[in-house]
LUMNU-689720 format. One record per atom (N, C-alpha, C): residue in three letters; x, y, z. Coordinates in steps of 0.2 Angstrom, whole numbers, plus 5000, padded with zeros to 4 digits. Atoms other than C-alpha are relative to their C-alpha. Example, Ala and Ser with C-alpha at 12.3 -4.5 7.8 and 13.67 -1.06 7.14 Angstrom:
% LUMNU-689720
ALA500449945000;ALA506249785039;ALA500450065000;SER499649944999;SER506849955036;SER499650055003;
This chain:
% LUMNU-689720
MET499549965000;MET552253735488;MET500549995005;PHE499550014994;PHE553053715505;PHE500349935000;LYS499750065001;LYS553253535502;LYS500550004995;THR499549995005;THR554153575486;THR500750035003;ILE499449974997;ILE555353685496;ILE500449965005;GLN499750044996;GLN555553565509;GLN500449944997;ASN499650055004;ASN556053425497;ASN500650034996;ALA499449975003;ALA557253545488;ALA500650005005;PHE499449994995;PHE558253575504;PHE500249935002;LYS499750064999;LYS558353385506;LYS500449974995;THR499650035006;THR559053355489;THR500750044999;PRO499449975000;PRO560953395489;PRO500150054994;ASP499949965006;ASP561053455471;ASP499650075000;VAL500449955000;VAL559553565472;VAL500150055006;ARG499849964994;ARG560053625490;ARG500650054998;LYS499449965002;LYS561753685482;LYS499850064996;ARG500249955004;ARG560853785469;ARG499650055004;LEU500449954996;LEU559653865482;LEU500550055004;PHE499549974996;PHE561153915493;PHE500450054995;TYR499749965005;TYR562053985478;TYR499650064998;THR500549955002;THR560554085473;THR499950055006;LEU500149964994;LEU560354155491;LEU500750045001;LEU499349964999;LEU562254205491;LEU500050064995;LEU500049955005;LEU562054305475;LEU499550055001;ILE500549954998;ILE560454385481;ILE500350055006;VAL499749964995;VAL561454445497;VAL500550054997;VAL499549965003;VAL562754515486;VAL499650064996;PHE500449945003;PHE561454615476;PHE499750055005;ARG500349954995;ARG560654685492;ARG500550045003;PHE499449964997;PHE562354735499;PHE500250064995;GLY499949955005;GLY562654825482;GLY499550065000;CYS500549955000;CYS561054925484;CYS500150055005;PHE499849954995;PHE561855015499;PHE500750034999;ILE499349975001;ILE563555055491;ILE499950064995;THR500149945004;THR563355235485;THR500650014995;VAL499449995005;VAL564355285469;VAL500450065003;PRO499549954998;PRO565955385472;PRO499850074999;GLY500149935001;GLY565755575474;GLY499450035001;VAL500749984998;VAL564055585481;VAL500050025007;ASP500249984993;ASP563555685497;ASP499449965002;THR500650044999;THR562355555505;THR499550055004;PHE500549954997;PHE561555695516;PHE499650044996;ALA500449965005;ALA561155805502;ALA499649964995;LEU500450055004;LEU560555655492;LEU499449985003;ARG500650014997;ARG559355615505;ARG499550055000;GLU500449955001;GLU558655785505;GLU499750014993;ALA500350005007;ALA558455785486;ALA499549954999;MET500550065001;MET557555615486;MET499450025004;ASP500649994996;ASP556355675500;ASP499650054996;THR500449965004;THR555855815488;THR499749974994;SER500250035006;SER555555695474;SER499549945002;THR500450054998;THR554455575484;THR499350004996;GLY500750005004;GLY552855525474;GLY500150014993;SER499949995007;SER553555565457;SER500349944997;LEU499750065004;LEU554455455444;LEU500549975004;VAL499450034996;VAL555855425457;VAL499749945004;SER500350064996;SER554655315468;SER499949944996;LEU500150065004;LEU554255205453;LEU500749964999;ILE499450035002;ILE556055175448;ILE500349975007;ASP499750024993;ASP556555155467;ASP499749935002;THR500450064998;THR555255015469;THR500349944996;ILE499850055004;ILE555954915455;ILE500849985002;SER499350014999;SER557754945460;SER500249985008;GLY499950024993;GLY557454895478;GLY500350055005;GLY499749944996;GLY557955065486;GLY500650024997;ALA499349985002;ALA559555075476;ALA500050074997;PHE500049945004;PHE558955225466;PHE500050065005;SER500049954995;SER558555325482;SER500750015003;ASN499350004998;ASN560355285488;ASN500550024995;LEU499649985006;LEU561055325471;LEU500649955001;SER499550055000;SER562055165473;SER500249974993;ILE499750035006;ILE563055065460;ILE499549964996;PHE500550045004;PHE561454965456;PHE499450054999;ALA500649955000;ALA560355125455;ALA499649994993;MET500450015006;MET559855085437;MET499749934999;SER500350074999;SER559454905442;SER500249964993;ILE499950045006;ILE559254785427;ILE499650024994;THR500449975005;THR558154895417;THR500350014993;PRO499750005007;PRO559354925403;PRO500149944996;TYR500050065003;TYR559554745400;TYR499349984998;ILE500750015002;ILE557654725400;ILE499850044994;THR500149965006;THR557454865388;THR500349984994;ALA499750035005;ALA558754795377;ALA499749934997;SER500350065002;SER557954625377;SER499350014996;ILE500649985004;ILE556254705371;ILE500250034994;VAL499849975006;VAL557154805358;VAL500249954995;ILE499850065004;ILE557954645351;ILE499549964997;GLN500650045002;GLN556354555351;GLN499650044994;LEU500349965005;LEU555554705341;LEU500450004994;LEU499649995006;LEU556954715329;LEU500049934996;ALA500050065003;ALA556854525326;ALA499449994995;MET500650015004;MET555154555318;MET500150044993;ILE499949965006;ILE555854675305;ILE500649994997;ILE499450025003;ILE557554605302;ILE500049924999;PRO500150075001;PRO557454435294;PRO500649965003;SER499450034998;SER559254385298;SER500049995008;LEU500150014992;LEU558954415317;LEU499449965002;GLU500650054999;GLU557254325316;GLU500249934999;LYS499750075001;LYS558154175309;LYS500449985005;LEU499650014994;LEU559454185322;LEU499749985006;MET500350014994;MET558254185336;MET499649944999;LYS500450065000;LYS557154045329;LYS500449934999;GLU499650065001;GLU558653925326;GLU500149965007;GLY500050034993;GLY558753895345;GLY500649965002;GLY499450034998;GLY560453825345;GLY500450045005;GLU499649974995;GLU561853855358;GLU500450064997;THR499649955003;THR562853965346;THR499550064998;SER500549955002;SER561254065340;SER499850045007;ARG500249974994;ARG560754095358;ARG500650055003;ALA499449964998;ALA562554155362;ALA500050074996;LYS499949945004;LYS562554275348;LYS499450055002;VAL500549964998;VAL560854345353;VAL500150035006;ASN499949974993;ASN561354365371;ASN500650054999;LYS499549955001;LYS562954455365;LYS499750074997;TYR500349945002;TYR561954575355;TYR499650045005;THR500449974994;THR560754605370;THR500450045005;LYS499649974996;LYS562154645381;LYS500450064998;VAL499749945003;VAL563054765370;VAL499550064999;LEU500649955000;LEU561354855367;LEU499950035007;ALA500249984993;ALA561054855386;ALA500650055003;LEU499549964998;LEU562754935389;LEU499950074997;VAL500149935003;VAL562355075377;VAL499450035003;LEU500649974996;LEU560655105385;LEU500250025007;ALA499849984993;ALA561555105402;ALA500450065000;LEU499649945001;LEU562755235396;LEU499550064999;ILE500449945001;ILE561355345390;ILE499650025007;GLU500349994994;GLU560355315406;GLU500450035006;ALA499549984994;ALA561855345418;ALA500150084998;MET499849925001;MET562255515409;MET499450045001;GLY500749974998;GLY560355555411;GLY500050025007;ILE500049994993;ILE560455525429;ILE500550055003;PHE499549954998;PHE562055625431;PHE499850074998;ILE500249935002;ILE561355775421;ILE499450025004;SER500649984997;SER559655775430;SER500250025008;TYR499949994993;TYR560555785447;TYR500650055001;GLN499449964999;GLN562055895443;GLN499950075002;SER500249934997;SER561156055447;SER499950005007;SER500150004993;SER560855995465;SER500750005003;ASP499450004997;ASP562155985478;ASP500249945003;ILE499850064997;ILE562355805480;ILE500749974998;PHE499350025002;PHE564055785471;PHE500550055004;LYS499549964996;LYS565555835482;LYS500550034995;THR499649965005;THR566455965472;THR500150075003;SER499849934998;SER567356125475;SER499950054995;LEU500149955005;LEU566856205459;LEU499450045001;ALA500649964999;ALA565656345459;ALA499549994995;ASP500550015005;ASP564756305443;ASP499849924999;GLY500250065000;GLY564456125448;GLY500549945000;PRO499550055000;PRO565255955447;PRO500550004994;SER499650005005;SER566755925437;SER499949944995;LEU500050055005;LEU566955815421;LEU500249945003;LEU499750064997;LEU567955695431;LEU499549975005;THR500550034996;THR566555675444;THR499549974996;GLY500550035004;GLY565355645430;GLY500249944997;ALA499850065003;ALA566355515422;ALA500049945005;LEU499950054994;LEU566655425439;LEU499349985001;VAL500750024999;VAL564755425442;VAL499749964995;VAL500250045005;VAL564355365425;VAL500349934999;ILE499650075000;ILE565655225425;ILE499749965005;SER500250044994;SER565055165442;SER499349974999;LEU500750025001;LEU563255155437;LEU500049954994;ILE500050055005;ILE563655065421;ILE500349935002;ALA499750064997;ALA564854945431;ALA499549965004;GLY500550034996;GLY563354915443;GLY499549964996;THR500450045004;THR562254865429;THR500349944997;SER499650055003;SER563554755421;SER500049945005;ILE500050054995;ILE563754665438;ILE499349965001;LEU500750034999;LEU561854635439;LEU499949964994;MET500150045005;MET561854565422;MET500449935001;TRP499650064999;TRP563254445427;TRP499649965006;LEU500450044995;LEU562254395443;LEU499449974998;GLY500550035003;GLY560754365433;GLY500149944996;GLU499850055004;GLU561654255421;GLU500249945005;GLN499850054996;GLN562454155435;GLN499449975004;ILE500650034997;ILE560754135444;ILE499649954995;THR500450045005;THR559954065428;THR500449944999;ASN499650065002;ASN561453945424;ASN500149955006;LYS499850044994;LYS561953885442;LYS499550005006;GLY500450004994;GLY560553935453;GLY499349984998;VAL500750025000;VAL558653925454;VAL499650064997;GLY500449955003;GLY557454025443;GLY500350044995;ASN499849965005;ASN557654155430;ASN500450065003;GLY499649954996;GLY559054275436;GLY499850074999;ILE500249935001;ILE558454435428;ILE499350015004;SER500649994996;SER556654405435;SER500150005008;MET499950014993;MET557354355452;MET500350075003;ILE499749934997;ILE558354525454;ILE499450055000;ILE500649964999;ILE556754615450;ILE499549985006;PHE500450034995;PHE555754505462;PHE500350025007;ILE499749984994;ILE557054535476;ILE499950085001;GLY500049934999;GLY557054725473;GLY499350025002;ILE500749984998;ILE555154735474;ILE499849985007;ILE500250024993;ILE554954625490;ILE500450035005;SER499649964995;SER556254725499;SER499750065003;SER500449944997;SER555054865501;SER499449975004;LEU500650024996;LEU553754745510;LEU500150025007;PRO499949984993;PRO554454785527;PRO499750075001;SER500349934999;SER554054975525;SER499350004999;GLY500750005000;GLY552354925519;GLY499649975006;LEU500250034994;LEU552054825534;LEU500050055006;VAL499949944995;VAL552654975545;VAL499450054999;THR500649955001;THR551355085536;THR499449975003;LEU500650034998;LEU549954965540;LEU500050005008;TRP500050004993;TRP550554955558;TRP499950075003;ASN500149934998;ASN550555145559;ASN499350025000;LEU500749995001;LEU548755145553;LEU499649985007;ILE500450034994;ILE548255035568;ILE500250035006;VAL499849974993;VAL549355105582;VAL500350074999;THR499849935001;THR549555295583;THR500250025007;GLU499849984994;GLU550155405596;GLU499550015006;SER500650004995;SER548455425604;SER499749935002;GLY500250074998;GLY548255235605;GLY499849964994;VAL500350045006;VAL547355105594;VAL499550044996;ASN500549975005;ASN546455175579;ASN499549954997;THR500550055003;THR544855085575;THR499950014993;VAL500149995007;VAL544655165558;VAL500649974997;GLY499450025003;GLY546455115555;GLY500049925000;ILE500150075000;ILE546054935560;ILE499649974994;VAL500550025006;VAL544654925547;VAL500450014993;THR499649995006;THR545755005534;THR500549954998;ALA499550055001;ALA547154885537;ALA499749934998;PHE500450075002;PHE545954735536;PHE499850004993;VAL500250005007;VAL545254795520;VAL500650004995;ILE499450005005;ILE546954825512;ILE500349935000;LEU499750075000;LEU547554645518;LEU499549964996;LEU500550055004;LEU545954565511;LEU500050024993;GLY499949985007;GLY546154665495;GLY500649974997;ALA499450035003;ALA547954605493;ALA499949924999;ILE500150075001;ILE547454425496;ILE499649984994;LEU500450025006;LEU546054425483;LEU500450024994;LEU499649985006;LEU547254515471;LEU500549944998;VAL499550065002;VAL548554375473;VAL499749944998;ALA500450065003;ALA547254245471;ALA499850014993;GLY500249995007;GLY546654325455;GLY500650004996;VAL499450005005;VAL548454345448;VAL500249924999;VAL499850075001;VAL548754155452;VAL499549974996;PHE500550035004;PHE547154105444;PHE500150024992;VAL499949985007;VAL547454205428;VAL500749984997;GLN499350025003;GLN549354155427;GLN500049934999;GLN500050085001;GLN548953965429;GLN499449984995;ALA500650025004;ALA547253965419;ALA500349994993;GLU499950005007;GLU547353905401;GLU499549964996;ARG500550035004;ARG546253845387;ARG500449954996;LYS499750065004;LYS546753675380;LYS499649994994;ILE500350025007;ILE546353655361;ILE500249934998;PRO499850075002;PRO546253475357;PRO500249994993;VAL499750025007;VAL547253405342;VAL500149935000;GLN499950075001;GLN547153235335;GLN500449994993;TYR499550025006;TYR548453155323;TYR499749944997;ALA500250065003;ALA547953035310;ALA500549955000;LYS499550055000;LYS548752865309;LYS500349994993;LYS499750015006;LYS549952835295;LYS500649945000;VAL499550055000;VAL551052685290;VAL500650024996;VAL499449995003;VAL552852705286;VAL500449945000;GLY499750065000;GLY553652545281;GLY499649955003;ARG500350054996;ARG553152415293;ARG499750035007;LYS500249974994;LYS552752535307;LYS499550054999;MET500649955000;MET551252645311;MET500250055005;TYR499949944996;TYR551452815317;TYR499450055001;GLY500649964999;GLY550252945324;GLY499549975004;GLY500650034997;GLY548552915330;GLY500050035008;GLN500049984993;GLN548853015346;GLN499650065001;ASN500449944998;ASN547853145355;ASN500450055004;THR499749954996;THR548653305362;THR499650075000;HIS500349944999;HIS548253485365;HIS500450064999;ILE499649945000;ILE548853665362;ILE499750045006;PRO500249964994;PRO548853765379;PRO500050074998;LEU500149935001;LEU548253945377;LEU499950035007;LYS500149974993;LYS548554045393;LYS499650064999;LEU500349945000;LEU547454185398;LEU500450065000;ALA499549955000;ALA548954295401;ALA500649984997;MET499450035003;MET550054235388;MET500650054999;ALA499449955000;ALA551054395387;ALA500350025006;GLY499749984994;GLY551354405405;GLY500050075002;VAL500049934998;VAL551954565412;VAL500350054995;MET499649965005;MET552854625396;MET499650064998;PRO500449945003;PRO551354735390;PRO500050065005;ILE499949954995;ILE551454825407;ILE500750045000;ILE499349975001;ILE553354855405;ILE500050044994;PHE500049965006;PHE553054915387;PHE499650075001;ALA500449944999;ALA551655035392;ALA500350055005;SER499749954995;SER552555105408;SER500650034997;SER499449975003;SER554155135398;SER499850054995;PHE500249955005;PHE553155225384;PHE499750065004;MET500349954997;MET552155325397;MET500550055004;THR499549974996;THR553655375408;THR500650034996;PHE499449975004;PHE554855415393;PHE500050085000;PRO500049935000;PRO554255595391;PRO500250035006;ALA499749974993;ALA554555635410;ALA500749995001;MET499350014999;MET556255565409;MET500450054996;ILE499749965004;ILE556755665394;ILE499950085003;ILE500149934998;ILE555955825401;ILE500450015007;GLN499749994994;GLN556755795418;GLN500850014999;ILE499350005002;ILE558455775410;ILE500250074996;PHE499849955004;PHE558455915397;PHE499650075001;ALA500449934999;ALA557056045403;ALA499849995007;ALA500350004993;ALA556956025422;ALA499850065002;ASP500249944998;ASP556756205424;ASP499250024998;LYS500749995003;LYS555056195414;LYS499549965004;ILE500550054997;ILE554256065426;ILE499550045004;GLY500549974995;GLY553556185439;GLY499650064996;GLY500449955004;GLY552856305425;GLY499349984999;ALA500750025002;ALA551156305417;ALA500049994992;GLY500050015007;GLY551756275399;GLY499849934998;PHE500150065003;PHE551556125387;PHE500449945004;LEU499650054997;LEU553056035394;LEU499949985007;ALA500250014993;ALA552456055412;ALA499449955000;GLY500650045001;GLY550755985407;GLY500249934998;LEU499850075002;LEU551655835398;LEU500349965005;TYR499650034994;TYR552755805413;TYR499549975005;LYS500550024995;LYS551255795425;LYS499649944997;PHE500450055003;PHE550255685413;PHE500549935000;SER499650065001;SER551755565411;SER500249975007;ILE499850034993;ILE552155545430;ILE499349985004;ALA500650024996;ALA550255525435;ALA500049935001;THR500050074999;THR550555335434;THR500349995007;SER499750024994;SER551655345450;SER500050065005;SER499949944996;SER551355515457;SER499350025003;SER500649984997;SER549955575469;SER499950075001;SER500049934999;SER550355755468;SER499750044994;VAL500349965006;VAL549555795451;VAL499349995001;GLY500749994999;GLY547755835449;GLY499649944997;TRP500450055002;TRP546255715445;TRP500050004992;GLY500049995007;GLY546255775427;GLY500549964997;TYR499450035003;TYR547955715423;TYR500049925002;SER500050074998;SER547755555433;SER499549964996;LEU500550045004;LEU546155505424;LEU500249994992;ALA499850015007;ALA546855545407;ALA500649954999;ASN499450055000;ASN548455445411;ASN499749935001;ALA500250064999;ALA547455305417;ALA499649974994;LEU500450025006;LEU546355295401;LEU500549984995;VAL499550025005;VAL547955305390;VAL500449945002;TYR499650054997;TYR548855185401;TYR499649934998;PHE500550055001;PHE547355065400;PHE500049974992;LEU500050015007;LEU547255075381;LEU500749974997;LEU499450025002;LEU549155055379;LEU500149935002;ILE499950074998;ILE549154895389;ILE499649954996;VAL500450055004;VAL547754815379;VAL500350004993;GLY499750005006;GLY548654865363;GLY500649965000;PHE499350045000;PHE550354795368;PHE499949935002;THR500150074999;THR549554635375;THR499849964994;PHE500150035006;PHE548854595358;PHE500650004996;PHE499450005004;PHE550454645350;PHE500549955002;TYR499550054997;TYR551554535361;TYR499749934999;THR500350065000;THR550354395361;THR500149974993;TYR499950035007;TYR550354375342;TYR500750004998;ALA499350015001;ALA552154405342;ALA500349945002;THR499850064997;THR552454255352;THR499649944998;PHE500450065003;PHE551054145345;PHE499750024994;ASN500349985006;ASN550654145327;ASN499549944998;PRO500550055002;PRO549054055323;PRO500149974993;ASP499950035007;ASP549454035304;ASP500549955000;GLU499550045000;GLU551053955308;GLU499949935003;VAL500250064996;VAL550353835321;VAL499549964996;ALA500450045004;ALA548953785309;ALA500349974994;THR499650035005;THR550153755295;THR500449945003;ASN499650054997;ASN551253645306;ASN499549945002;ILE500550054998;ILE549653545312;ILE499849964994;LYS500250035006;LYS549153515294;LYS500649964997;GLN499550035003;GLN550853465288;GLN500249935004;ASN499950064996;ASN550953335302;ASN499449955001;GLY500650055000;GLY549253255298;GLY499650015006;GLY500549994994;GLY548353335313;GLY499450044998;PHE500649965001;PHE546753425315;PHE499650015007;ILE500449984994;ILE545653505328;ILE499349974999;PRO500650045001;PRO544053395330;PRO499450054999;GLY500649955002;GLY542553485321;GLY500350054996;ILE499749945004;ILE543753605312;ILE500449974994;ARG499650035005;ARG544453575295;ARG500750035000;ALA499349984999;ALA546353585293;ALA500150064995;GLY499949955004;GLY547153735285;GLY499850075003;LYS500349934998;LYS546353915285;LYS499549995005;PRO500550004994;PRO544853865296;PRO500349995006;THR499650024994;THR546053795309;THR500350075002;ALA499749944998;ALA546953965309;ALA499550055002;ASP500549954998;ASP545354065310;ASP499749985007;TYR500350034994;TYR544753955324;TYR500550025006;LEU499549984995;LEU546453985334;LEU500050075001;LYS500049924999;LYS546354175330;LYS499450025004;ASN500649984996;ASN544554185337;ASN500149985007;THR499950024993;THR544954085352;THR500550045004;LEU499549964997;LEU546554185355;LEU499850075002;ASN500349934999;ASN545654355353;ASN499650005007;LYS500450004995;LYS544354305366;LYS500449995007;LEU499650014994;LEU545654245379;LEU500550075001;THR499649955000;THR546754395375;THR499750065003;VAL500449944998;VAL545354525378;VAL500049995008;PHE500150014992;PHE545054445396;PHE500750025003;GLY499449994997;GLY546954445399;GLY500250075000;ALA499849935000;ALA547254625393;ALA499650045005;VAL500449964995;VAL545854695403;VAL500249995007;PHE499850014993;PHE546454605419;PHE500750035001;LEU499349974999;LEU548254665416;LEU499950085001;SER500149935000;SER547554845413;SER499850025007;LEU500349984994;LEU546554845429;LEU500549995006;ILE499550014995;ILE547954775439;ILE500550065000;ALA499549955000;ALA549154905433;ALA499750075002;ILE500349944998;ILE547955055436;ILE499750005006;LEU500350004993;LEU547354995453;LEU500250055004;PRO499849944996;PRO548455115462;PRO499850064999;MET500349945002;MET547755255452;MET499350005002;LEU500750004998;LEU546055205456;LEU499950015007;LEU500049994993;LEU546455205474;LEU500450065002;ARG499649944999;ARG547255375473;ARG499750045006;PHE500349964995;PHE545955445485;PHE500249995007;SER499850024994;SER546755355499;SER500750045002;SER499449964998;SER548155445509;SER500649955001;LEU499550054999;LEU549155275510;LEU500550014995;ASN499450005004;ASN550855265503;ASN500349935000;LEU499750074999;LEU551055075502;LEU500549994994;SER499550015005;SER552555015492;SER499749954995;PHE500350055004;PHE551554875484;PHE499450024996;GLY500549995004;GLY550554905469;GLY499849944996;GLY500350065003;GLY549554795457;GLY500649974995;THR499550025004;THR551054785445;THR500549965004;SER499550044996;SER552254735459;SER499749935002;ILE500350074998;ILE551054595465;ILE500049964994;LEU500150045006;LEU550854535447;LEU500749974998;ILE499450025001;ILE552754525445;ILE500349955005;VAL499850054994;VAL553054445462;VAL499749934999;VAL500450065000;VAL551754315460;VAL500249964994;GLY499750035006;GLY552354275442;GLY500749975001;VAL499350034999;VAL554154255447;VAL500049945005;ALA500150054995;ALA553654155462;ALA499849934997;LEU500250065003;LEU552654035452;LEU500549964995;GLU499550035004;GLU553954015439;GLU500649975004;THR499450034996;THR555353975452;THR499749945003;ILE500250064997;ILE554253845461;ILE499949954994;GLN500050055005;GLN553953765444;GLN500749974998;GLN499450025002;GLN555753755440;GLN500349965006;LEU499850044994;LEU556053685458;LEU499749934999;GLU500350075001;GLU554853545454;GLU500349964994;SER499750035006;SER555653515437;SER500749975002;LEU499450034997;LEU557353495446;LEU499949945004;LEU500150064995;LEU556653375459;LEU499849944996;VAL500250055005;VAL555853275445;VAL500649974997;MET499450025004;MET557453265435;MET500549965005;ARG499650044995;ARG558453215451;ARG499749935002;HIS500350074998;HIS557253075455;HIS500149954994;TYR499950055006;TYR557353005437;TYR500749985000;LYS499350025000;LYS559253015438;LYS500249955005;GLY499950054994;GLY559252925455;GLY499749934998;PHE500350065002;PHE558052795447;PHE500549964995;LEU499550035005;LEU559252765432;LEU500649975003;GLU499450034997;GLU560752745443;GLU499949945004;LYS500150064997;LYS559952615453;LYS499949944995;
């Protein structure tokens, strides 16, 4: 990996892409500290301190601290991600949209991207209005009105948040086209690792206290670091592992030429769905809390149904709720991730379609008849791999909840590590591809 980065900086074209990506990342990080107009930063800090450990902490981790500052990037890139998920789901039930996504041409991709952006702006408008409504009862907005902030202040806050999300979509698109890596994933990646220094400070405070060096803190910090290393190693293994299904193609004569006769394979990854099932499940679990926090914030502290639903919904990211809510949330979260993993895997890989394509091209899997037996074999193999991948993703996601007995407030959780490692591997693979293309281009020029 380090050799790849070193070679990348030695290659002019790739180095230019790297510096361009770093420049846009700096712009993103500066924007995380630009508070939207009309906000009292001191009152905002007090309001965020009272919300520590709830749904706010989960959103703030993804946004790289932008949400706690209520900056123009407070909503991060989440509206665009949600819009992308909705478009993919709609493609399964709308034939024309499915056909458009399968065409794969430049015009088709541009249309799908346009639909995604329009839907992202609509979702950003709804989310921005929700953020303003949820905080309008507090004193964070500078206003002289006795009954709260004015309509003009609300419009200014909502427009600023939507503009911030639009800028992030543009930055992500520029990184993808002119930089290195997937721009959207890179923004999430930078947002998560920006909390790494605070995590290191937490570990340091465990070791060194006011009374001196804490022996128990040293052991705790060592166990945490060892667990993080093992977790990263496990994530890398699962992300890179794949089952290769061999496929042979029969020889056929067309005119005076012979075609086929080659051996290839179908790569089936352990975690084919990636981190998408966790995003689906977390969005599904936190949605009730967001609705209750916006429209029924006064019921949160009570003992009714809405208060119980709110505590159950935020148990994924909050340590202030009881063990009963945490265990129930962990079980439902686990089952949702497993279900969404199977759903997303079969949405991206259709065994029947693959088996049909193999049969039409004169291919077969050794020992398996072409047609339906091939489809059944692929389904059986895919089910076994998906079960392992789904359980792994679920355990990674609920790991912070399993460690709830600890008093630590580390910024990195299992999901964060999964996203960070996945994006890092993807970026390194793209760097290697760019270097290989550059070497081929130089060879042809000679």
